[in-house]
N, C-alpha and C positions, 0 to 999 in steps of 0.2 A: 487370101483376101487382099483387097486393095489397101495401100498405105497412103494416108493423107498427111502431107507436110504443111507446117504452119510456123511462122516466126514465134520463138519463145516469148517475145515481148507482147504478143497478142494473147498470151495466156498467163500474164503476170509473172513470167519466169525469165531467167537469163541463163545462158550457157556459154562457157568460154570456148573459143576457137570454133570447131564444127558445131558445138552447142547441142549435141544430140540428147534429148530427154525422152525416154519411153516410159510406158506404164509401170515397168518392173523396177525402175531406178529409184532408190531412196533420195529424198530431197531435204534440204534445209528449209525451214519455214521462218521467214523474217517478218515481224509485225512492226508497222509504223504506228506506235501507240497513240500519237497525237492526232493522226488522221484516220486510223482504223482500217488501213489497207494492208495487204500482205504481198510478199514476193517470195519466189521459190528458186532454188538452184540445186543441181546435183552436187555430189561430193567430189572434190578434186582428186584425180587419179595419180598425180605426181608428174614428173617430166619424162622425156624419152619417148618410147613407142607406146602411145596411149590413144584411146579412141578419139579424143577430141582433136588430135592432130592427124586423124585419118588412118591410123594404124589399126589393123583388124586381123589378128592372128591368134593362135591358141593361147599364148601367154597373156595377151590383152584380155581375152574373154575370161581366162582363169582369174586374173586380178579383179575384174569387175564382179565375178561371182564371190570372191573373198570379201569384197567391199559390201556386197548385198547381204551375205550370210554371217559375217563376223564383225566387220567394222561398224556397220549400221546398227545392229542390235545393241552392241556395247555402248556406242555413243548415245543412242536413244535412251537407254536405261540410265546412263550417266547424267544426261541432261534432265531427266525426270527427277533424279536425286538433287542435282544442282539447282534446278529452277530456271526461269528465263535469264538468258545472258545478254548483257548490254553490249551489243556488237559495236554500236556507234562509239561507245566509250573506249573500247579496245582500239578502234581505228584512230580516234583522236590522240590516244597515247602513242600509238605506233608512228604517226607522222612526226612526232618529236623524238623518235628513236631511229630514224633513218629509213622508214618505209614510205612509199607513196601509194600503197594499197592496190597496185595493179601488177607490175612485174617485180616489185620487191616487197615481200610479205614476211620477211624473216622475223621482225619484231612482233607483228600481229600474231603469227603462228606460235611464237614463243609465249606470248601472253595468253593465248587460248589454251595451250598445254598447261600452263601454270594454273589457270582457272579450273580446268576440268580434271586435272590429275587425281585429286582425292576422290572425286565421284566415280571415276573409272575403277579405282581400286575397291570401291564399295559395291560394284555390280556383282551379279551372280555368275559371271563368266569365269572361265578357268584362268589361272595365272599365266599359262602359256599363251592364251589368246590376248590377254591384257598386255603382255610383253610385245606381241606382234603389233598391236594397235599403237603402243607407245613408239616402237621402232619406226613404224610407218609415218606417224605424225612428225617424229623428229627428223626423218629423212626427207620430208616434203615441205620445204619452205613455202610452197605455193598453196598449201592446204586452205588457208583462210582467204585466198582470192575468191573462193566460192561462197564466202560469207560477205566479203566486201561488195561483191557485185550485186547480190540481192538487196543488201542494205542500201546501196546507191539507188537501185531500182525502186525500192519502197519509198525512199526519200523523194524521188523525182516524179513518181506517177501522179500524185495529187496536182502537180504543176500543170499537167495536161488538161485540167478542168478550169484553168484560169482564163476567163474570156478576154479576148483582144490582146493577149500577151504574145510578145515576139520571142519569148524564151524557148530554147530547145530543151525538150525533156527526154528525148531518146536519140542516141547515135549508135548504130550497129552496122555490121557488114556480114555478108554471107559467102564470101570468097569469090563472088562475081560482081555484086553491087554493094554500094555504101548507101545507107538510108538514114534519114533524120525525120523526127516528128516535132512539130512546134505547137505550143500550148493553144494558140488561137485557132489552129487548123485541125485540132482533134486527133483522130487516128489516121489521118491521111499521111502516106509515106512520100517523101521526096528523095528520089534515088538517082544515082549516076554510077558509072563503072568504078569499081574499087581499084586502088592503085597498088603497085608493087612496092614492097617495103625496102627502104634503105637501112642497112644495119650491119651487124656482125654475123657472119655465116660460119657454121661449124666446118672444120677441116674437110675439104673435098666437095663443098657445096658453094654455090654462088647465086646471084640474082636470077640467073637463067633457070635455076631449079625451083624458084619460089612460086607459090600460089599467090594470087592477089589477096589483099587484106581480108581477114576473116574473123568473125566472132562477136559476141555480145559484150565482151569485157570493156569496150569503150564507154560503157555506162559509167565507169569510174571517172573517166575524163569529163563526161557530161555533168557530173556532180562537182568537179573541180579537183579531183585526185588524179592518179596516174601521171600522164604527161604534163598536166597542169601544175602538178606539185613536185616536179622532178628536182627542184632546188633543194628540197628537204631530204632527198635520197641520192646524194652525189655518187655513191658506190654503184648505182644502177648503170652508169655509163660503161662499166666493164662488161655489162651484159648486152646493152643495146647499141653501144658505140658513142663516140663523142668525148667531150671533156666535162669536168665538173662545172666549168664556166658555161658550157652549152646548156647544162641543166638549169642553171640560174637564169640564163637568157630565155629559155623556153617559158619558164614560169612568169618572168617579168612581162613577156609579150602577151601572155594570156589575159593579163589584167585589162588589156586594150579591147578585148572582145567580150568581156563579161560585165555584168552590172552590179555584182555584189562581191563581198569578201566573206568567206565562211566565218561564222561565229564559233564553230566547233573545231575546225581543222586549222590549227595555227602552225606556221612554218618558221622554225628557228632561224634558218639562214636569211629569211626575209624580215628579220627583226620581229618575229612572231606575228607578222601580218597574216590575216586569214587567207586561205587558198582562194584563187580566183574562181568564182562560181556564177552560174546563170548566164549561159552563152546567149547572146542577143544576135539574131540573124541580121539585124540592121547594122550592127557594128562589124560583123564579119564581112558583109558586102561593102560597107563604106571604107573599111581599112584594107580590104583584100588580104587580111590575115586569117589563115585557116587554123582551126584547132589542131593542137599537136597531140599525137597518140603514140605511146610506146607499146610494143606488142611483140608476141612471138611470131615466128615465120613457119608456116607449114609447107611441106614439099608439094609440088603441083600434082604428083602422082600418088594415088591412094596406096596406103600401106607403109610408106616410108616414115612419116611422122615429122617431128620438128627438125628444122635445119638451121635455125638461127633466131635472132631477135633484133629489133630495130625501132625506128621512128617513122611514122607515116602521117599523112594528112587526109581529111575527107576531101572529095571533089568540091570545088567552089560552086559548081552547078546546083548541088543540093540546096545551098543557101540562097542562091539567086532565084531558083524556081519557087522556093518557099516564100521569099519576099514578094515576088510577083503575085502569088496566090493570096498573100495577106492583103496586099493593096486591092486586089479584085474583091476580096471579102468586105473590106471597108467601103468600097464603092457600092457594092450590092446592098449594104446595110445603110447607105446614105450618110456615112460618116466622113466622106470626102466631098469637097465641092467640085 
Protein backbone atom coordinates (compact mmCIF):
# COMPACT_ATOMS: atom_id res chain seq x y z
CA UNK A 1 0.00 0.00 0.00
CA UNK A 2 0.93 3.65 -0.17
CA UNK A 3 2.80 5.37 2.65
CA UNK A 4 1.94 8.94 3.50
CA UNK A 5 4.59 11.13 5.13
CA UNK A 6 3.84 14.09 7.39
CA UNK A 7 5.84 16.26 9.81
CA UNK A 8 5.82 14.96 13.38
CA UNK A 9 4.93 18.48 14.52
CA UNK A 10 1.60 18.28 12.72
CA UNK A 11 0.68 15.29 14.89
CA UNK A 12 1.71 16.72 18.28
CA UNK A 13 4.90 14.69 18.09
CA UNK A 14 8.64 15.20 17.71
CA UNK A 15 11.42 12.92 16.50
CA UNK A 16 15.19 13.43 16.71
CA UNK A 17 17.20 13.49 13.45
CA UNK A 18 15.27 11.55 10.77
CA UNK A 19 12.38 11.53 13.23
CA UNK A 20 10.69 8.37 12.00
CA UNK A 21 7.55 7.48 13.96
CA UNK A 22 5.43 4.55 12.80
CA UNK A 23 2.33 2.88 14.24
CA UNK A 24 4.32 0.07 15.86
CA UNK A 25 6.72 2.32 17.78
CA UNK A 26 6.14 2.88 21.51
CA UNK A 27 6.09 6.57 22.47
CA UNK A 28 6.42 8.66 25.59
CA UNK A 29 3.33 10.72 26.41
CA UNK A 30 4.01 14.16 27.88
CA UNK A 31 1.14 16.20 29.31
CA UNK A 32 1.19 19.95 29.81
CA UNK A 33 -1.08 19.92 32.84
CA UNK A 34 -1.60 23.67 33.00
CA UNK A 35 -2.81 23.86 29.38
CA UNK A 36 -4.21 20.35 28.91
CA UNK A 37 -2.30 19.46 25.73
CA UNK A 38 -0.10 16.44 25.00
CA UNK A 39 3.08 15.71 23.04
CA UNK A 40 4.64 12.42 21.97
CA UNK A 41 8.08 11.05 21.15
CA UNK A 42 9.64 7.66 20.48
CA UNK A 43 12.27 6.19 22.80
CA UNK A 44 15.90 7.04 22.16
CA UNK A 45 17.90 4.24 20.53
CA UNK A 46 21.33 5.39 21.67
CA UNK A 47 24.22 6.60 19.51
CA UNK A 48 26.05 4.98 16.61
CA UNK A 49 24.27 3.11 13.82
CA UNK A 50 20.64 3.83 14.61
CA UNK A 51 17.49 4.43 12.59
CA UNK A 52 17.25 8.14 13.35
CA UNK A 53 20.65 8.68 11.68
CA UNK A 54 19.59 6.76 8.58
CA UNK A 55 21.12 3.39 9.46
CA UNK A 56 18.97 0.42 8.46
CA UNK A 57 20.52 -3.01 8.81
CA UNK A 58 19.74 -6.21 10.77
CA UNK A 59 21.37 -4.97 14.00
CA UNK A 60 19.29 -1.76 13.89
CA UNK A 61 16.04 -3.66 13.41
CA UNK A 62 17.00 -6.17 16.10
CA UNK A 63 17.59 -3.34 18.57
CA UNK A 64 14.26 -1.69 17.70
CA UNK A 65 12.49 -5.02 18.23
CA UNK A 66 14.16 -5.37 21.65
CA UNK A 67 13.00 -1.87 22.56
CA UNK A 68 9.43 -2.72 21.52
CA UNK A 69 9.23 -6.12 23.18
CA UNK A 70 11.40 -5.69 26.30
CA UNK A 71 12.31 -2.08 27.10
CA UNK A 72 8.87 -0.61 26.46
CA UNK A 73 6.81 -3.12 28.50
CA UNK A 74 9.17 -2.83 31.46
CA UNK A 75 9.20 0.98 31.43
CA UNK A 76 5.43 1.08 30.92
CA UNK A 77 4.85 -1.12 33.97
CA UNK A 78 7.46 0.79 35.97
CA UNK A 79 5.80 4.13 35.21
CA UNK A 80 2.42 2.70 36.18
CA UNK A 81 3.98 1.82 39.55
CA UNK A 82 5.81 5.15 39.85
CA UNK A 83 2.98 7.38 38.65
CA UNK A 84 3.31 10.59 36.59
CA UNK A 85 6.89 11.86 36.46
CA UNK A 86 7.62 15.60 36.50
CA UNK A 87 9.94 15.88 33.49
CA UNK A 88 10.13 19.67 33.72
CA UNK A 89 11.51 19.32 37.23
CA UNK A 90 14.17 16.85 36.04
CA UNK A 91 15.17 19.26 33.27
CA UNK A 92 15.28 22.23 35.65
CA UNK A 93 17.61 20.29 37.94
CA UNK A 94 19.80 19.06 35.10
CA UNK A 95 20.57 22.51 33.66
CA UNK A 96 22.16 23.25 37.03
CA UNK A 97 24.16 20.03 36.74
CA UNK A 98 25.82 20.62 33.36
CA UNK A 99 23.10 19.62 30.86
CA UNK A 100 21.47 21.80 28.22
CA UNK A 101 18.88 19.09 27.40
CA UNK A 102 19.69 18.71 23.71
CA UNK A 103 23.13 17.23 23.09
CA UNK A 104 24.18 16.88 26.71
CA UNK A 105 21.71 14.82 28.74
CA UNK A 106 23.98 13.00 31.17
CA UNK A 107 22.48 14.58 34.30
CA UNK A 108 18.87 14.30 33.10
CA UNK A 109 19.30 10.63 32.25
CA UNK A 110 21.00 9.97 35.59
CA UNK A 111 18.12 11.65 37.42
CA UNK A 112 15.61 9.63 35.39
CA UNK A 113 17.34 6.35 36.30
CA UNK A 114 17.43 7.39 39.95
CA UNK A 115 13.69 8.11 39.91
CA UNK A 116 12.58 4.97 38.05
CA UNK A 117 15.02 2.35 39.41
CA UNK A 118 12.92 1.09 42.31
CA UNK A 119 9.83 0.81 40.13
CA UNK A 120 11.71 -1.21 37.49
CA UNK A 121 12.74 -3.67 40.19
CA UNK A 122 9.08 -4.02 41.20
CA UNK A 123 7.91 -5.03 37.71
CA UNK A 124 6.99 -8.61 36.83
CA UNK A 125 9.84 -8.85 34.32
CA UNK A 126 12.77 -11.22 34.72
CA UNK A 127 15.94 -10.15 36.52
CA UNK A 128 17.85 -10.74 33.28
CA UNK A 129 15.62 -8.31 31.36
CA UNK A 130 15.78 -5.75 34.16
CA UNK A 131 19.58 -5.86 34.03
CA UNK A 132 19.49 -5.35 30.25
CA UNK A 133 17.21 -2.33 30.68
CA UNK A 134 19.47 -0.80 33.33
CA UNK A 135 22.56 -1.47 31.20
CA UNK A 136 20.92 0.20 28.20
CA UNK A 137 19.79 3.26 30.16
CA UNK A 138 23.21 3.57 31.79
CA UNK A 139 24.99 3.33 28.42
CA UNK A 140 22.75 5.87 26.69
CA UNK A 141 23.25 9.41 28.01
CA UNK A 142 20.88 10.64 25.29
CA UNK A 143 17.93 8.59 26.54
CA UNK A 144 16.14 11.56 28.08
CA UNK A 145 16.54 13.71 24.95
CA UNK A 146 13.34 11.96 23.88
CA UNK A 147 11.69 13.30 27.03
CA UNK A 148 13.11 16.83 26.83
CA UNK A 149 11.94 17.21 23.24
CA UNK A 150 8.25 16.40 23.80
CA UNK A 151 8.38 18.39 27.05
CA UNK A 152 9.52 21.41 25.02
CA UNK A 153 6.88 20.65 22.39
CA UNK A 154 4.13 20.44 25.01
CA UNK A 155 5.29 23.73 26.55
CA UNK A 156 5.38 25.58 23.24
CA UNK A 157 2.32 24.29 21.42
CA UNK A 158 -0.13 26.56 23.32
CA UNK A 159 1.95 29.56 22.17
CA UNK A 160 0.70 28.83 18.66
CA UNK A 161 -2.76 29.97 19.73
CA UNK A 162 -1.67 33.45 20.89
CA UNK A 163 -3.17 35.94 18.46
CA UNK A 164 -0.91 38.58 16.86
CA UNK A 165 2.19 37.24 18.62
CA UNK A 166 5.53 37.28 16.78
CA UNK A 167 6.98 34.50 18.93
CA UNK A 168 8.34 31.38 17.21
CA UNK A 169 6.75 28.21 18.57
CA UNK A 170 8.30 25.67 16.19
CA UNK A 171 11.75 25.24 14.64
CA UNK A 172 12.60 22.02 12.83
CA UNK A 173 14.44 20.61 9.83
CA UNK A 174 14.02 17.59 7.57
CA UNK A 175 17.47 17.25 6.03
CA UNK A 176 16.48 19.39 3.06
CA UNK A 177 14.62 22.39 4.46
CA UNK A 178 14.50 24.31 7.73
CA UNK A 179 11.05 25.41 8.85
CA UNK A 180 9.58 27.68 11.51
CA UNK A 181 6.06 28.46 12.67
CA UNK A 182 5.02 31.71 14.34
CA UNK A 183 2.16 32.16 16.80
CA UNK A 184 0.27 34.84 14.87
CA UNK A 185 0.52 32.84 11.65
CA UNK A 186 -0.86 29.57 12.98
CA UNK A 187 0.17 26.33 11.28
CA UNK A 188 1.79 27.99 8.27
CA UNK A 189 5.38 26.90 7.64
CA UNK A 190 8.15 29.28 6.55
CA UNK A 191 10.96 27.29 5.00
CA UNK A 192 14.35 27.69 3.35
CA UNK A 193 17.19 25.29 2.49
CA UNK A 194 18.80 23.71 5.56
CA UNK A 195 22.49 24.43 6.08
CA UNK A 196 25.51 22.15 6.45
CA UNK A 197 26.72 21.90 10.06
CA UNK A 198 30.07 23.24 11.21
CA UNK A 199 31.42 20.96 13.91
CA UNK A 200 33.61 18.08 14.98
CA UNK A 201 33.59 15.09 12.65
CA UNK A 202 34.42 11.53 13.57
CA UNK A 203 37.78 10.25 12.23
CA UNK A 204 37.60 9.67 8.50
CA UNK A 205 34.69 12.06 7.89
CA UNK A 206 34.41 15.74 6.93
CA UNK A 207 31.82 18.34 5.92
CA UNK A 208 31.79 16.76 2.46
CA UNK A 209 30.14 13.69 3.99
CA UNK A 210 27.48 15.62 5.92
CA UNK A 211 23.79 15.73 5.23
CA UNK A 212 22.18 19.17 5.67
CA UNK A 213 20.72 19.96 9.09
CA UNK A 214 18.01 17.50 10.12
CA UNK A 215 15.60 16.71 12.96
CA UNK A 216 12.92 18.02 15.33
CA UNK A 217 15.32 18.34 18.27
CA UNK A 218 15.67 22.09 17.66
CA UNK A 219 12.39 22.34 19.57
CA UNK A 220 14.68 22.44 22.62
CA UNK A 221 16.32 25.63 21.33
CA UNK A 222 12.87 27.03 20.56
CA UNK A 223 12.13 26.70 24.29
CA UNK A 224 15.47 28.24 25.29
CA UNK A 225 17.50 25.10 25.95
CA UNK A 226 20.07 23.38 23.74
CA UNK A 227 22.26 25.95 21.99
CA UNK A 228 20.50 28.76 23.86
CA UNK A 229 21.70 27.33 27.19
CA UNK A 230 25.17 26.14 26.20
CA UNK A 231 26.72 28.36 28.87
CA UNK A 232 25.46 25.95 31.51
CA UNK A 233 26.97 22.93 29.70
CA UNK A 234 30.59 23.89 28.93
CA UNK A 235 31.62 20.25 28.52
CA UNK A 236 29.46 20.03 25.41
CA UNK A 237 32.09 21.84 23.35
CA UNK A 238 34.11 18.62 23.44
CA UNK A 239 31.26 17.10 21.42
CA UNK A 240 30.18 19.95 19.11
CA UNK A 241 33.39 21.98 18.88
CA UNK A 242 34.50 25.39 20.14
CA UNK A 243 35.54 26.58 23.60
CA UNK A 244 33.74 27.02 26.90
CA UNK A 245 33.81 30.78 26.28
CA UNK A 246 32.06 30.17 22.95
CA UNK A 247 29.30 28.42 24.89
CA UNK A 248 28.85 31.46 27.14
CA UNK A 249 28.91 33.78 24.12
CA UNK A 250 26.19 31.78 22.36
CA UNK A 251 23.87 32.04 25.36
CA UNK A 252 24.59 35.73 25.88
CA UNK A 253 23.79 36.50 22.25
CA UNK A 254 20.48 34.62 22.36
CA UNK A 255 19.11 37.09 24.93
CA UNK A 256 19.16 39.66 22.12
CA UNK A 257 16.57 37.81 20.02
CA UNK A 258 14.26 36.61 22.80
CA UNK A 259 11.66 38.44 24.85
CA UNK A 260 11.72 36.47 28.10
CA UNK A 261 13.97 34.71 30.59
CA UNK A 262 12.79 31.33 31.79
CA UNK A 263 11.45 31.11 35.30
CA UNK A 264 12.20 27.38 35.39
CA UNK A 265 15.58 26.88 33.71
CA UNK A 266 18.19 28.87 35.65
CA UNK A 267 21.77 28.92 34.37
CA UNK A 268 24.49 28.97 37.08
CA UNK A 269 27.27 30.39 34.83
CA UNK A 270 24.96 33.31 34.01
CA UNK A 271 24.47 34.09 37.72
CA UNK A 272 21.32 31.96 37.65
CA UNK A 273 19.73 34.09 34.99
CA UNK A 274 16.81 32.31 33.33
CA UNK A 275 17.55 30.78 29.94
CA UNK A 276 16.72 33.03 26.95
CA UNK A 277 13.29 32.02 25.70
CA UNK A 278 10.53 33.22 23.33
CA UNK A 279 12.28 33.91 20.00
CA UNK A 280 10.82 37.04 18.40
CA UNK A 281 11.00 37.16 14.59
CA UNK A 282 11.18 40.97 14.76
CA UNK A 283 14.33 40.83 16.88
CA UNK A 284 15.93 38.19 14.66
CA UNK A 285 15.40 40.28 11.53
CA UNK A 286 16.30 43.57 13.23
CA UNK A 287 19.57 42.31 14.76
CA UNK A 288 20.37 39.82 11.98
CA UNK A 289 21.26 37.38 14.76
CA UNK A 290 20.09 33.87 13.99
CA UNK A 291 19.21 31.28 16.65
CA UNK A 292 22.07 28.93 17.50
CA UNK A 293 21.44 25.19 17.46
CA UNK A 294 23.78 22.40 18.52
CA UNK A 295 23.11 19.12 16.80
CA UNK A 296 24.29 15.75 15.61
CA UNK A 297 25.48 15.32 12.01
CA UNK A 298 24.11 12.54 9.83
CA UNK A 299 25.97 11.15 6.80
CA UNK A 300 24.45 12.16 3.48
CA UNK A 301 24.31 8.51 2.38
CA UNK A 302 21.68 6.21 3.85
CA UNK A 303 22.91 3.50 6.17
CA UNK A 304 26.11 5.15 7.44
CA UNK A 305 24.66 6.91 10.50
CA UNK A 306 26.13 9.69 12.62
CA UNK A 307 29.45 11.21 11.53
CA UNK A 308 29.84 14.08 14.00
CA UNK A 309 28.20 16.94 15.89
CA UNK A 310 28.35 20.71 15.71
CA UNK A 311 26.61 24.07 15.65
CA UNK A 312 24.28 25.42 12.98
CA UNK A 313 21.84 28.30 12.37
CA UNK A 314 18.45 28.50 10.67
CA UNK A 315 18.32 30.39 7.35
CA UNK A 316 17.48 34.07 7.87
CA UNK A 317 14.95 33.79 5.02
CA UNK A 318 12.56 31.84 7.28
CA UNK A 319 12.31 34.78 9.67
CA UNK A 320 12.21 37.44 6.96
CA UNK A 321 9.39 35.66 5.13
CA UNK A 322 7.49 35.17 8.37
CA UNK A 323 7.82 38.85 9.25
CA UNK A 324 6.55 39.88 5.81
CA UNK A 325 3.57 37.56 6.25
CA UNK A 326 2.93 39.02 9.70
CA UNK A 327 2.89 42.57 8.34
CA UNK A 328 0.54 41.47 5.55
CA UNK A 329 -1.76 39.92 8.17
CA UNK A 330 -1.87 43.15 10.18
CA UNK A 331 -2.63 45.14 7.04
CA UNK A 332 -5.38 42.71 6.09
CA UNK A 333 -6.94 43.07 9.53
CA UNK A 334 -6.71 46.87 9.37
CA UNK A 335 -4.24 47.09 12.23
CA UNK A 336 -1.71 49.12 10.22
CA UNK A 337 -2.38 52.53 8.75
